[in-house]
N, C-alpha and C positions, 0 to 999 in steps of 0.2 A: 381594667382588663379589657383586651379587645378579642375580637372573633378569632378562633384558632381551628383551621380545617384539619381533621383527622380522616384516616382512611381505616376500612375495616376489612376482615377476612371475607373471602366470598363464601357465601352460605352454601354453594354447592360443594365445596371442600368439606365442610363440617357435617353437613346432612348425613352423608354415608356413616361417618363415625357415630353419630347419634343414633341412627337405625340400627346399627350393628349392636350398640350397647343396649338399646331397648329391647331388641330381639333376643339377645344373649341372656339378659335379666329375666324376661318372661319365660324363656325356655328353661332357665335353671330353676325357677320357682314351680313351675308346672311338673317338671321332671323329679321334684323332690330330691334334690342333691343333698349331700351331708351339711352344707352350709347355705341354708336358704336365706339367712340374713344378709349374706354377702351379695347374693343376687338382688335381693331388695334394694340393697344401697346402690347397686348399679342402675337399677330402674329409676330411683330417685335421682341419680346423677344425670341420667339421660333427660329426665324430664326438666331438671334444672337447666341443662344445655340448651334446650328447646326454646327457652324464654329469651334466648340471646339472638334469635333469628329476627331480622327486621327487613323490610321492603321500603326503599325510597322511590318515589314517583318522580317523573321530570318536574323541575321547579319546585321541588320540596326539600325540606332539610329537617333535621332533628338535632337539637343541642343535647349534649350528654352531660351529666353529672355524677360523680361517684361520692356518695355520702356528703352530699352538699357541696362538693368542690367542682368547678367547672373543668371538664375534661377537653371538650372540643365540639365541633359541629361537623356532622357526617352530612355531605351533599352529593356524595356518589350515588347515581341511580343504580337500582337493581337490587338483588337478593344478596343480603350480607348478614354476617354474624358479628356480634359485639359482646362485650362482657355482660352476662345476664344481671349482674348488680348494678349496671348503669341506669339511671333515671333518664327518661327521654322527654323531651319537649318539641312537640311538632310545629314547625314553623314554615308557612308557605312563602314561596319566593316569587309567586305570580304577580303580574301587574294586576291592580285593582282599581276600580271607580268608586268615586264617593261623591254623590250629589247632596249637598248640604241643604238644610232646610232654609226656607226664606226667612231672613231675619229683618226685623224693622229696626233701623238705626238712623242716626242723623248724619248727613254728609258734612263737608268741610263748612259750608254756609249755614248749616243748622237745619236745613230741609229734611223731613222725615222721608225715607226711601226703603223700599223693599229690595233686598239683593240675596243671592245665593251664588255659591261657586261650584264648579266641578273640578274635582282633584283626582289625578291618576298618580298612583304611588305603588312602592313596592318595598320589601325589607331589604336592606343592604347589608346590615351587621346584625347577625342573629343574636349575638350575645346581649347587645344593648336591647333588642326587641324583646328578648326573653327575661332579662334579669335586671335591667335598668328602670324599667316601668312595669306597673302591675298588669296593665292590659293595653297592649300596644294599639290594638284597633280603637278602643275607646279613646286613647290618647290622641290618635289622629283626628277623631271626630271633634273633641273638645277644642284642640289648638287650631283646627281649621275655623271654628266658629269664632275664635278670639281673633284670628288673623283678618277674617272678613270685617269684623267690627272695627279693627284698626285701620284697615284699607279704606273703608267708608268715610271714616272721620278724617282721612288724610287728603282726600280728592273730593271736589265738587262734582255733582251730578252732571251739570252742564255749565256753560259760560252764560252769564246774563248779558254781558258787554261782548258784542261781536268782534271788536278790535282787540279784546283781551286774550293774549296767547297764555292759556293755562291747561295743563293736562287734566283731562276730566275723565269721569267714569264711562260716559257714553260715547265720546268720540275718540278717545286714545286707548282703544283696547290692547294694543300691543304693549305699550309702556306700562299700563296697569297690570296686565298679566305677568310681566316680568318682575315688578315690584311685589306682586303676590307671590310668585314662585320663591323669591329670595327670603320674603318674610316667613313662608311655611318652612323652607330649608332650614332656617336658623331655628325654629321652634321644634322641628321634627328630628334634628340631628341627634339629640340626645337619646332618642328611641331607635336610632339606627335605621330611620325610614328616608328612602330617597323620593324626592318629588320628581315625577317625570313631567308632568304638565299641569297647570293650574290656570283656570280661566273663569270669568264671570258667566254663569248660567242663566241667570235672571236678574233684571235691573228695570225698576220702575219706581215711580213717585208713589208715596203712600196714597190711599184713596182720599183722605181729607184735604189733599192739595193737588190731586191728580187733575181735577177739572180746570182749576186755575192755571196750572203748568200748560195743560193743553192748548188753552186759549192763547197763551203766551207764544207757543210753538206755531200755532196757526198764524198769529199775527206776524211772526218772523218770516213765515213762508210767503204770506201776502206781500209783505215789504219787499222781500227778495225778487219776486215775481213782477212787482211793479217796476222795480230798478231795472231789471232785465227789459221790460216792455219799453220804458222810456228810453233806454240807450238804443234799442232798435228803431224806435220812431224817429229819434233824432237823426240818426243815419239815413232813414228813408227820406225823410223832410229835406236833409241836405242833398241828397242825390237828386230828388225832384226839382230842386230849384237850380242845381248846377245844369241838368238836362234841358230845363226850360230856357236857360240863358244861352247855352251852348247852341242849341238849334234854333234860337231867335223865334221862338213860337210867340211869345208875348213879352212886352217890357213891362216890368214892374218897378214902381217907386217903392220908397222905403215904407209907406203906409199900407200899400197893397201886398208887399211882401210880408209884412208883419201879420197882416189879416190872414194871408195864405198858410203862414207857418202855424198860426193859432188854430185855423180850422182843421188843418192836417194833424196837428198834435191831439185835438180833440177826438177826431176819428180814430186815430191809430191807438190812443191810450184808453179810449172809453172801454168799460166792461159790458157795454150793450151795443148792439148793432146801431150804426148811425142811419138816420133818416135823411136821405138826400133832398135838397131843395134846388130847383132848377131855376136860375136867374134868366128870364126871357128878356131883360133889358140889356144895358150896356155896362160893362165894367168901369167905364170912364166916368159914367153918371154918378 
């Protein structure tokens, strides 16, 4: 079965009728008419009708059943009246956040990592949420945990090879979030849950390997910085030699040029300040 939307009678139409019946019954009993039992029945009827009044707030709904049979879902906001014999199941239609617990799992390469996700969801089909699962809120939590574990085992935390193009949990958050949303959509569809957004909320290596991985990341940063420094130094040396040759400041043979290039590269690429040495002699000697 699927969700069926029903409408109800306005409670403001039924309310005067119930009040008249209740007042008339009380008046008849108090006035001791010839048939007090009849007026007692009227009072019981009015009290029975009062049970049919219902208030629906914005972004809320109530699924109705009649002796175990699904009748429909009332989503119309306001004060209404339904059959007093209907059983009602309150279901919120508001968007809700769920921040999962940090779980320790292994990524695609077998590295232990800590991961959690933030899920924004809401009920889309009230029939499935009310009757296809026992508790749809607990169902969301359990299935989210299962989806997180599957996601972590599908992707690596990060690339070990810089030249390797691979979707990873740390760098490709957009693709990973889309994959997580699709996985959760498939899992939560049977409960009538719509996934609005799903993304990784926390991601880190497990404590036992965090120190080693931090050293690796620091080494990568140092190598990348050195490559940038060398690239800039080569450009500066090239410009210096070109300017010296263009302005004919000094003529350098191959040996002198190689020595100057070596000295400039040492000065520019060193991680410490260079100590200048002034040559008081001649460069030709």
